C-alpha positions in Angstrom: -0.2 -0.2 0.1 1.4 3.4 -1.3 0.2 6.8 0.4 -1.1 9.6 -2.3 1.8 11.2 -2.5 4.3 8.3 -2.9 6.3 9.1 0.1 5.9 6.0 2.2 5.1 2.2 0.9 3.4 0.2 3.9 4.0 -3.4 3.1 1.7 -6.7 3.4 3.6 -9.6 5.2 1.6 -12.6 5.1 -1.3 -10.7 4.4 -0.9 -8.6 7.0 -1.1 -4.7 6.3 1.5 -2.6 8.2 0.4 0.5 8.3 3.1 1.9 11.3 5.2 4.7 10.0 8.3 3.6 11.0 8.2 0.3 9.4 7.4 2.1 6.5 9.8 1.7 3.5 10.9 4.7 2.1 13.3 6.3 -1.2 15.2 8.4 1.1 17.2 8.8 4.8 15.3 12.7 5.1 12.1 10.3 5.3 12.7 7.8 7.5 10.6 8.6 10.7 11.8 7.4 14.0 10.0 5.0 16.5 6.3 6.5 16.6 5.0 4.6 19.8 5.9 5.3 23.7 8.0 3.5 25.8 4.7 1.9 27.3 3.2 1.1 24.0 6.4 -0.7 23.1 7.0 -2.5 26.6 3.2 -4.0 25.7 4.2 -4.4 21.7 7.3 -6.8 22.8 5.8 -8.7 25.7 2.8 -9.8 23.0 5.2 -10.4 19.9 7.6 -12.1 22.5 5.8 -14.4 24.9 2.2 -12.7 25.1 0.8 -14.5 21.7 2.5 -18.1 21.7 0.6 -21.2 23.2 2.2 -23.5 25.5 1.9 -27.9 24.8 -1.9 -27.6 26.1 -2.6 -24.8 23.8 -2.9 -21.8 25.7 -1.4 -18.5 25.6 1.3 -17.3 28.0 -1.4 -14.0 28.1 -4.0 -16.4 29.2 -1.7 -18.7 31.6 -0.7 -15.5 33.3 -3.8 -12.9 33.2 -6.6 -15.4 33.0 -8.4 -18.2 35.3 -8.1 -21.6 32.4 -9.3 -23.6 35.9 -12.3 -25.9 35.6 -14.1 -24.2 38.3 -14.5 -21.3 36.6 -15.0 -22.3 33.2 -18.9 -22.0 32.9 -18.6 -18.7 34.4 -16.3 -17.2 32.4 -18.2 -18.2 29.2 -21.0 -16.6 29.8 -19.5 -13.6 30.6 -18.1 -13.7 27.3 -21.3 -14.5 25.4 -22.7 -11.3 27.1 -20.6 -9.4 24.4 -23.0 -10.4 21.8 -26.2 -8.8 23.2 -24.8 -5.3 23.0 -23.8 -5.7 19.2 -25.8 -5.6 16.3 -26.6 -9.2 14.9 -25.3 -8.7 12.0 -23.4 -6.6 9.4 -20.8 -5.8 6.9 -17.2 -4.7 8.8 -17.6 -5.7 12.8 -13.7 -3.7 14.5 -12.0 -5.7 16.8 -9.5 -3.4 18.3 -6.6 -4.8 19.5 -8.0 -8.0 18.8 -5.4 -9.7 19.8 -4.8 -13.5 18.6 -8.6 -14.2 19.6 -7.5 -16.5 22.1 -11.1 -17.9 23.2 -13.0 -19.7 20.6 -16.0 -17.7 22.0 -14.6 -14.2 20.8 -15.4 -16.1 17.1 -19.4 -15.8 17.4 -19.3 -12.0 17.7 -18.5 -12.0 13.8 -20.3 -14.7 12.4 -23.1 -12.9 11.2 -21.0 -10.2 9.4 -19.3 -10.5 6.3 -15.4 -9.5 7.7 -14.1 -9.1 10.6 -11.7 -6.3 10.9 -8.1 -7.2 13.8 -6.4 -4.6 14.5 -3.3 -5.0 16.6 0.6 -3.8 17.9 1.5 -7.0 17.9 2.4 -8.8 14.6 2.4 -12.1 16.4 -1.5 -11.9 17.4 -2.5 -10.9 14.2 -0.9 -13.8 12.4 -2.8 -16.3 14.9 -5.7 -14.2 14.7 -5.7 -14.4 10.4 -5.3 -18.4 11.2 -8.6 -18.5 12.4 -10.0 -16.0 10.1 -9.1 -17.4 6.9 -10.4 -14.6 4.4 -12.9 -13.5 7.1 -10.2 -11.6 8.4 -8.4 -8.4 7.3 -5.4 -7.6 9.6 -3.8 -4.0 10.2 -0.7 -3.2 12.2 -1.5 -0.1 13.7 -2.2 1.8 16.3 -5.8 2.1 17.7 -5.2 5.9 18.9 -4.7 6.8 15.3 -6.7 4.2 12.9 -6.4 4.2 9.7 -10.0 4.0 8.3 -12.5 6.4 7.1 -15.7 7.6 9.5 -18.7 5.7 9.7 -17.6 2.7 7.8 -17.7 0.0 10.8 -20.9 -2.0 12.1 -20.1 -2.6 14.9 -16.7 -3.0 17.3 -15.4 -4.7 20.1 -12.4 -3.8 21.8 -11.4 -6.2 24.9 -9.6 -6.1 28.0 -6.8 -3.6 26.0 -7.9 0.4 26.9 -6.4 0.5 29.9 -2.9 -0.8 28.5 -3.1 2.4 26.7 -1.5 5.5 28.4 -4.3 7.4 30.5 -3.8 10.8 28.1 -4.7 8.6 25.2 -7.1 6.3 26.4 -10.4 8.7 25.4 -8.6 9.6 22.2 -9.1 5.6 21.7 -12.2 5.1 22.2 -13.4 7.9 20.4 -11.5 6.5 17.3 -13.5 3.4 17.7 -16.4 5.6 18.1 -15.4 7.9 14.8 -15.3 4.9 12.5 -18.8 3.3 13.6 -21.4 3.5 11.3 -25.0 5.3 12.2 -27.0 3.0 14.3 -24.0 0.7 14.8 -23.3 -0.3 18.3 -19.7 -1.1 19.7 -18.6 -2.7 23.1 -15.5 -1.6 25.4 -14.8 -4.3 27.6 -13.0 -2.1 30.8 -11.0 -2.7 34.0 -12.1 -0.1 37.2 -9.7 -2.1 39.2 -9.7 0.1 42.6 -12.3 2.6 41.4 -14.3 -1.0 42.3 -15.6 -0.8 45.7 -16.4 -4.4 45.6 -13.0 -5.6 44.9 -11.5 -3.1 46.9 -13.2 -4.5 49.9 -12.3 -8.5 49.4 -9.0 -7.7 47.7 -7.7 -5.4 50.1 -5.1 -7.7 51.9 -3.9 -9.2 49.2 -3.0 -5.8 47.1 -1.1 -4.6 50.7 1.2 -8.0 50.8 1.4 -7.4 46.8 2.4 -3.3 47.1 4.8 -4.1 50.3 6.6 -7.2 48.7 7.2 -4.3 45.5 8.8 -2.4 47.7 10.7 -4.8 49.4 12.2 -5.8 46.3 12.8 -2.1 45.0 14.5 -1.3 48.5 16.8 -4.7 48.2 17.7 -3.7 44.3 18.9 -0.3 45.6 21.0 -1.9 48.4 22.5 -4.7 46.8 22.0 -3.7 43.3 20.3 -6.3 41.8 16.9 -6.1 40.0 13.9 -4.7 41.6 10.3 -6.0 41.2 9.8 -6.7 37.4 8.3 -4.2 35.3 4.8 -5.4 34.0 2.4 -4.3 31.1 1.5 -1.1 31.6 -2.0 -0.2 33.2 -4.2 2.7 34.2 -7.3 2.5 35.3 -9.8 5.7 34.9 -12.8 6.4 36.9 -16.4 6.1 35.4 -17.0 9.5 35.6 -14.0 10.5 33.5 -15.2 9.0 30.8 -18.8 9.5 31.0 -17.2 13.7 30.8 -14.9 12.9 27.9 -16.8 10.2 25.8 -20.0 10.6 23.5 -23.0 8.8 25.7 -22.3 4.9 26.7 -24.0 2.7 29.0 -22.2 0.6 31.7 -23.3 -3.1 31.7 -21.3 -5.3 33.6 -19.1 -7.7 32.0 -17.3 -9.8 34.9 -18.3 -8.7 38.4 -15.0 -10.8 39.8 -11.2 -10.2 39.1 -9.0 -13.5 38.2 -7.0 -12.8 41.2 -10.2 -12.6 43.2 -11.2 -16.1 41.9 -7.8 -17.6 42.6 -8.1 -16.7 45.6 -11.8 -17.4 46.5 -13.3 -19.8 44.3 -12.6 -23.1 44.6 -14.4 -26.6 43.7 -14.0 -27.9 47.2 -15.2 -24.1 48.4 -18.3 -24.5 46.2 -16.6 -22.4 44.1 -19.1 -23.3 40.9 -22.8 -22.7 42.8 -20.8 -19.1 44.3 -20.5 -18.4 40.5 -23.6 -19.4 39.8 -25.4 -17.7 41.8 -23.2 -14.3 40.8 -24.3 -14.6 37.2 -27.7 -14.8 38.5 -27.4 -11.6 40.1 -25.4 -9.8 37.5 -28.3 -10.8 35.4 -30.9 -8.9 37.3 -29.0 -5.2 37.7 -26.3 -5.4 35.4 -25.9 -1.3 35.4 -25.2 -1.6 39.3 -22.4 -5.0 38.9 -21.2 -3.1 35.6 -20.7 0.1 38.3 -19.3 -1.7 41.4 -17.4 -4.8 40.0 -14.0 -5.0 38.6 -14.9 -5.6 34.5 -17.4 -3.6 33.0 -19.0 -2.8 29.2 -19.3 0.4 28.1 -21.8 0.0 25.3 -21.7 2.7 22.3 -24.5 3.2 19.7 -24.3 5.8 16.9 -27.3 7.8 16.3 
Protein backbone atom coordinates (compact mmCIF):
# COMPACT_ATOMS: atom_id res chain seq x y z
CA UNK A 1 0.00 0.00 0.00
CA UNK A 2 1.35 3.42 -1.00
CA UNK A 3 0.45 6.88 0.28
CA UNK A 4 -1.19 9.23 -2.22
CA UNK A 5 2.01 11.27 -2.59
CA UNK A 6 4.13 8.13 -3.00
CA UNK A 7 6.33 9.06 -0.03
CA UNK A 8 5.71 5.91 2.01
CA UNK A 9 5.21 2.30 1.02
CA UNK A 10 3.55 0.03 3.57
CA UNK A 11 4.32 -3.68 3.15
CA UNK A 12 1.81 -6.51 3.36
CA UNK A 13 3.36 -9.56 5.01
CA UNK A 14 1.51 -12.87 5.30
CA UNK A 15 -1.67 -10.97 4.35
CA UNK A 16 -1.16 -8.58 7.29
CA UNK A 17 -1.15 -4.91 6.30
CA UNK A 18 1.62 -2.98 8.08
CA UNK A 19 0.41 0.58 8.69
CA UNK A 20 2.91 1.94 11.22
CA UNK A 21 4.90 4.77 9.65
CA UNK A 22 8.17 3.79 11.32
CA UNK A 23 7.93 0.42 9.53
CA UNK A 24 7.20 1.91 6.10
CA UNK A 25 9.60 1.71 3.17
CA UNK A 26 11.01 5.05 1.98
CA UNK A 27 13.30 6.19 -0.84
CA UNK A 28 15.48 8.60 1.15
CA UNK A 29 16.94 9.02 4.63
CA UNK A 30 15.04 12.26 5.12
CA UNK A 31 11.73 10.38 5.07
CA UNK A 32 12.71 7.85 7.72
CA UNK A 33 10.36 8.15 10.68
CA UNK A 34 11.72 7.34 14.11
CA UNK A 35 9.74 5.07 16.41
CA UNK A 36 6.22 6.47 16.62
CA UNK A 37 5.04 4.68 19.76
CA UNK A 38 5.79 5.47 23.38
CA UNK A 39 7.90 3.35 25.72
CA UNK A 40 4.76 2.12 27.50
CA UNK A 41 3.19 1.00 24.22
CA UNK A 42 6.47 -0.59 23.18
CA UNK A 43 6.51 -2.60 26.41
CA UNK A 44 3.09 -4.03 25.58
CA UNK A 45 4.09 -4.73 21.97
CA UNK A 46 7.32 -6.48 22.97
CA UNK A 47 5.56 -8.72 25.48
CA UNK A 48 2.96 -9.94 23.02
CA UNK A 49 5.37 -10.36 20.12
CA UNK A 50 7.89 -12.32 22.17
CA UNK A 51 5.74 -14.16 24.72
CA UNK A 52 2.07 -13.32 25.11
CA UNK A 53 0.69 -14.78 21.89
CA UNK A 54 2.67 -18.01 21.85
CA UNK A 55 0.84 -21.13 23.00
CA UNK A 56 2.12 -23.81 25.37
CA UNK A 57 1.74 -27.58 24.98
CA UNK A 58 -1.83 -27.40 26.30
CA UNK A 59 -2.73 -24.84 23.61
CA UNK A 60 -3.04 -21.92 26.06
CA UNK A 61 -1.43 -18.60 25.20
CA UNK A 62 1.00 -17.23 27.79
CA UNK A 63 -1.23 -14.17 28.14
CA UNK A 64 -4.02 -16.43 29.39
CA UNK A 65 -1.71 -18.45 31.64
CA UNK A 66 -0.53 -15.25 33.37
CA UNK A 67 -3.65 -13.09 33.37
CA UNK A 68 -6.66 -15.43 33.17
CA UNK A 69 -8.22 -18.16 35.30
CA UNK A 70 -8.10 -21.37 33.25
CA UNK A 71 -9.38 -23.72 35.94
CA UNK A 72 -12.38 -25.96 35.34
CA UNK A 73 -14.31 -24.46 38.26
CA UNK A 74 -14.37 -21.06 36.52
CA UNK A 75 -14.84 -22.16 32.91
CA UNK A 76 -18.64 -22.01 32.66
CA UNK A 77 -18.91 -18.62 34.37
CA UNK A 78 -16.22 -17.10 32.15
CA UNK A 79 -17.89 -18.40 28.99
CA UNK A 80 -21.20 -16.85 29.98
CA UNK A 81 -19.43 -13.55 30.58
CA UNK A 82 -17.82 -13.74 27.13
CA UNK A 83 -21.22 -14.43 25.58
CA UNK A 84 -22.66 -11.22 27.04
CA UNK A 85 -20.85 -9.04 24.52
CA UNK A 86 -22.99 -10.31 21.63
CA UNK A 87 -26.15 -8.92 23.22
CA UNK A 88 -24.98 -5.36 22.75
CA UNK A 89 -23.86 -5.64 19.13
CA UNK A 90 -25.99 -5.58 16.01
CA UNK A 91 -26.55 -9.23 15.02
CA UNK A 92 -25.16 -8.82 11.50
CA UNK A 93 -23.40 -6.40 9.18
CA UNK A 94 -20.53 -5.97 6.74
CA UNK A 95 -17.55 -4.92 8.87
CA UNK A 96 -16.96 -5.43 12.58
CA UNK A 97 -13.79 -3.92 14.04
CA UNK A 98 -11.85 -5.82 16.70
CA UNK A 99 -9.56 -3.23 18.27
CA UNK A 100 -6.45 -4.84 19.74
CA UNK A 101 -7.83 -8.21 18.77
CA UNK A 102 -4.90 -10.17 20.08
CA UNK A 103 -4.81 -13.76 18.92
CA UNK A 104 -8.59 -14.29 19.42
CA UNK A 105 -7.50 -16.59 22.20
CA UNK A 106 -10.97 -17.86 23.15
CA UNK A 107 -13.27 -19.62 20.72
CA UNK A 108 -16.10 -17.67 22.38
CA UNK A 109 -14.76 -14.48 20.77
CA UNK A 110 -15.47 -15.76 17.25
CA UNK A 111 -19.23 -15.46 17.77
CA UNK A 112 -19.10 -11.65 17.65
CA UNK A 113 -18.36 -11.69 13.91
CA UNK A 114 -20.31 -14.83 13.02
CA UNK A 115 -22.91 -12.94 10.96
CA UNK A 116 -20.62 -10.21 9.65
CA UNK A 117 -18.97 -10.38 6.26
CA UNK A 118 -15.54 -9.37 7.56
CA UNK A 119 -13.80 -9.02 10.92
CA UNK A 120 -11.24 -6.22 10.83
CA UNK A 121 -8.55 -7.03 13.40
CA UNK A 122 -6.10 -4.32 14.43
CA UNK A 123 -3.24 -4.78 16.86
CA UNK A 124 0.30 -3.66 17.70
CA UNK A 125 1.54 -7.24 17.73
CA UNK A 126 2.41 -8.97 14.46
CA UNK A 127 2.30 -12.33 16.24
CA UNK A 128 -1.24 -11.60 17.43
CA UNK A 129 -2.41 -10.82 13.90
CA UNK A 130 -0.75 -13.95 12.53
CA UNK A 131 -2.81 -16.02 14.95
CA UNK A 132 -6.00 -14.05 14.25
CA UNK A 133 -5.55 -14.47 10.49
CA UNK A 134 -4.97 -18.20 10.90
CA UNK A 135 -8.27 -18.54 12.74
CA UNK A 136 -10.36 -16.24 10.56
CA UNK A 137 -8.98 -17.11 7.13
CA UNK A 138 -10.52 -15.08 4.30
CA UNK A 139 -13.01 -13.52 6.73
CA UNK A 140 -10.24 -11.65 8.54
CA UNK A 141 -8.67 -8.36 7.48
CA UNK A 142 -5.63 -7.83 9.71
CA UNK A 143 -3.92 -4.45 10.12
CA UNK A 144 -0.86 -3.62 12.22
CA UNK A 145 -1.55 -0.11 13.48
CA UNK A 146 -2.12 2.13 16.50
CA UNK A 147 -5.75 2.19 17.70
CA UNK A 148 -5.31 5.79 18.85
CA UNK A 149 -4.95 6.69 15.16
CA UNK A 150 -7.03 4.25 13.13
CA UNK A 151 -6.37 4.24 9.37
CA UNK A 152 -10.06 3.97 8.44
CA UNK A 153 -12.65 6.39 7.08
CA UNK A 154 -15.43 7.77 9.24
CA UNK A 155 -18.57 5.68 9.77
CA UNK A 156 -17.47 2.50 7.97
CA UNK A 157 -17.81 -0.12 10.72
CA UNK A 158 -21.11 -1.81 11.56
CA UNK A 159 -19.83 -2.67 15.02
CA UNK A 160 -16.72 -2.82 17.17
CA UNK A 161 -15.35 -4.69 20.15
CA UNK A 162 -12.32 -3.83 22.25
CA UNK A 163 -11.73 -6.39 24.97
CA UNK A 164 -9.44 -5.73 27.95
CA UNK A 165 -7.18 -3.40 26.01
CA UNK A 166 -7.92 0.29 26.59
CA UNK A 167 -6.43 0.30 30.10
CA UNK A 168 -3.07 -0.78 28.62
CA UNK A 169 -2.97 2.46 26.60
CA UNK A 170 -1.29 5.50 28.23
CA UNK A 171 -3.85 7.23 30.41
CA UNK A 172 -3.96 10.45 28.38
CA UNK A 173 -4.63 8.51 25.15
CA UNK A 174 -7.41 6.21 26.31
CA UNK A 175 -10.18 8.68 25.45
CA UNK A 176 -8.52 9.25 22.07
CA UNK A 177 -8.63 5.52 21.36
CA UNK A 178 -12.31 5.17 22.26
CA UNK A 179 -13.20 8.28 20.27
CA UNK A 180 -11.44 6.71 17.29
CA UNK A 181 -13.61 3.61 17.68
CA UNK A 182 -16.70 5.80 17.83
CA UNK A 183 -15.54 7.83 14.81
CA UNK A 184 -15.41 4.78 12.52
CA UNK A 185 -18.76 3.46 13.77
CA UNK A 186 -21.57 3.71 11.22
CA UNK A 187 -24.96 5.29 12.04
CA UNK A 188 -27.18 2.87 14.01
CA UNK A 189 -24.17 0.65 14.71
CA UNK A 190 -23.07 -0.50 18.16
CA UNK A 191 -19.78 -1.08 19.90
CA UNK A 192 -18.54 -2.56 23.17
CA UNK A 193 -15.43 -1.72 25.20
CA UNK A 194 -14.58 -4.10 28.04
CA UNK A 195 -12.71 -2.06 30.66
CA UNK A 196 -11.25 -2.65 34.14
CA UNK A 197 -12.12 -0.30 37.02
CA UNK A 198 -9.46 -1.97 39.22
CA UNK A 199 -9.10 0.23 42.35
CA UNK A 200 -12.26 2.12 41.40
CA UNK A 201 -14.31 -1.06 41.95
CA UNK A 202 -15.70 -0.69 45.47
CA UNK A 203 -16.52 -4.39 45.77
CA UNK A 204 -13.08 -5.62 44.67
CA UNK A 205 -11.41 -3.04 46.92
CA UNK A 206 -13.12 -4.63 49.90
CA UNK A 207 -12.37 -8.25 49.03
CA UNK A 208 -8.85 -7.74 47.69
CA UNK A 209 -7.50 -5.21 50.21
CA UNK A 210 -5.29 -7.65 52.21
CA UNK A 211 -3.81 -9.20 49.06
CA UNK A 212 -3.13 -5.85 47.41
CA UNK A 213 -1.48 -4.66 50.60
CA UNK A 214 0.82 -7.68 50.58
CA UNK A 215 1.78 -7.14 46.92
CA UNK A 216 2.48 -3.44 47.54
CA UNK A 217 4.77 -4.16 50.50
CA UNK A 218 6.53 -6.99 48.63
CA UNK A 219 7.30 -4.78 45.63
CA UNK A 220 8.56 -1.94 47.80
CA UNK A 221 10.90 -4.37 49.59
CA UNK A 222 12.16 -5.74 46.28
CA UNK A 223 12.87 -2.22 45.06
CA UNK A 224 14.69 -1.39 48.29
CA UNK A 225 16.75 -4.57 48.10
CA UNK A 226 17.59 -3.74 44.49
CA UNK A 227 18.96 -0.34 45.46
CA UNK A 228 20.96 -1.72 48.40
CA UNK A 229 22.42 -4.79 46.72
CA UNK A 230 22.35 -3.49 43.14
CA UNK A 231 20.08 -6.28 42.02
CA UNK A 232 16.90 -6.14 40.00
CA UNK A 233 13.85 -4.75 41.73
CA UNK A 234 10.27 -5.79 41.07
CA UNK A 235 9.85 -6.73 37.40
CA UNK A 236 8.11 -4.08 35.33
CA UNK A 237 4.88 -5.50 33.96
CA UNK A 238 2.53 -4.30 31.24
CA UNK A 239 1.48 -0.68 31.43
CA UNK A 240 -1.88 -0.33 33.16
CA UNK A 241 -4.00 2.64 34.14
CA UNK A 242 -7.67 2.60 35.18
CA UNK A 243 -9.76 5.76 34.98
CA UNK A 244 -12.85 6.38 37.09
CA UNK A 245 -16.30 6.02 35.46
CA UNK A 246 -16.87 9.76 35.87
CA UNK A 247 -13.81 10.54 33.76
CA UNK A 248 -15.21 8.68 30.77
CA UNK A 249 -18.67 10.16 31.25
CA UNK A 250 -17.13 13.63 31.01
CA UNK A 251 -14.97 12.96 27.96
CA UNK A 252 -16.79 10.43 25.75
CA UNK A 253 -19.97 10.30 23.67
CA UNK A 254 -22.98 8.89 25.58
CA UNK A 255 -22.66 5.26 26.59
CA UNK A 256 -24.22 2.73 28.93
CA UNK A 257 -22.41 0.75 31.61
CA UNK A 258 -23.21 -2.95 31.77
CA UNK A 259 -21.54 -5.79 33.60
CA UNK A 260 -19.05 -8.01 31.80
CA UNK A 261 -17.63 -9.70 34.88
CA UNK A 262 -17.86 -8.64 38.51
CA UNK A 263 -14.82 -10.41 39.92
CA UNK A 264 -11.16 -10.19 39.03
CA UNK A 265 -8.85 -13.08 38.25
CA UNK A 266 -6.94 -12.69 41.56
CA UNK A 267 -10.28 -12.78 43.42
CA UNK A 268 -11.19 -16.02 41.68
CA UNK A 269 -7.81 -17.60 42.35
CA UNK A 270 -7.98 -16.70 46.04
CA UNK A 271 -11.64 -17.34 46.82
CA UNK A 272 -13.15 -19.63 44.17
CA UNK A 273 -12.36 -23.34 44.56
CA UNK A 274 -14.26 -26.48 43.65
CA UNK A 275 -13.90 -27.82 47.20
CA UNK A 276 -15.36 -24.55 48.54
CA UNK A 277 -18.57 -24.56 46.46
CA UNK A 278 -16.86 -22.38 43.88
CA UNK A 279 -19.10 -23.24 40.96
CA UNK A 280 -22.27 -22.61 42.96
CA UNK A 281 -20.92 -19.25 44.09
CA UNK A 282 -20.21 -18.24 40.49
CA UNK A 283 -23.64 -19.48 39.35
CA UNK A 284 -25.25 -17.34 42.06
CA UNK A 285 -23.09 -14.35 41.08
CA UNK A 286 -24.06 -14.66 37.42
CA UNK A 287 -27.76 -14.65 38.31
CA UNK A 288 -27.28 -11.47 40.35
CA UNK A 289 -25.41 -9.82 37.49
CA UNK A 290 -28.26 -10.65 35.13
CA UNK A 291 -30.79 -9.04 37.48
CA UNK A 292 -28.94 -5.72 37.73
CA UNK A 293 -26.25 -5.40 35.02
CA UNK A 294 -25.81 -1.64 35.55
CA UNK A 295 -25.10 -1.93 39.28
CA UNK A 296 -22.67 -4.83 38.89
CA UNK A 297 -21.00 -3.11 35.95
CA UNK A 298 -20.38 -0.01 38.05
CA UNK A 299 -19.29 -1.63 41.31
CA UNK A 300 -17.59 -4.78 39.99
CA UNK A 301 -14.21 -5.16 38.29
CA UNK A 302 -14.98 -5.38 34.56
CA UNK A 303 -17.68 -3.23 32.95
CA UNK A 304 -18.80 -3.04 29.36
CA UNK A 305 -19.02 0.48 27.94
CA UNK A 306 -21.78 0.14 25.35
CA UNK A 307 -21.96 2.69 22.52
CA UNK A 308 -24.59 3.24 19.84
CA UNK A 309 -24.20 5.89 17.19
CA UNK A 310 -27.52 7.50 16.25
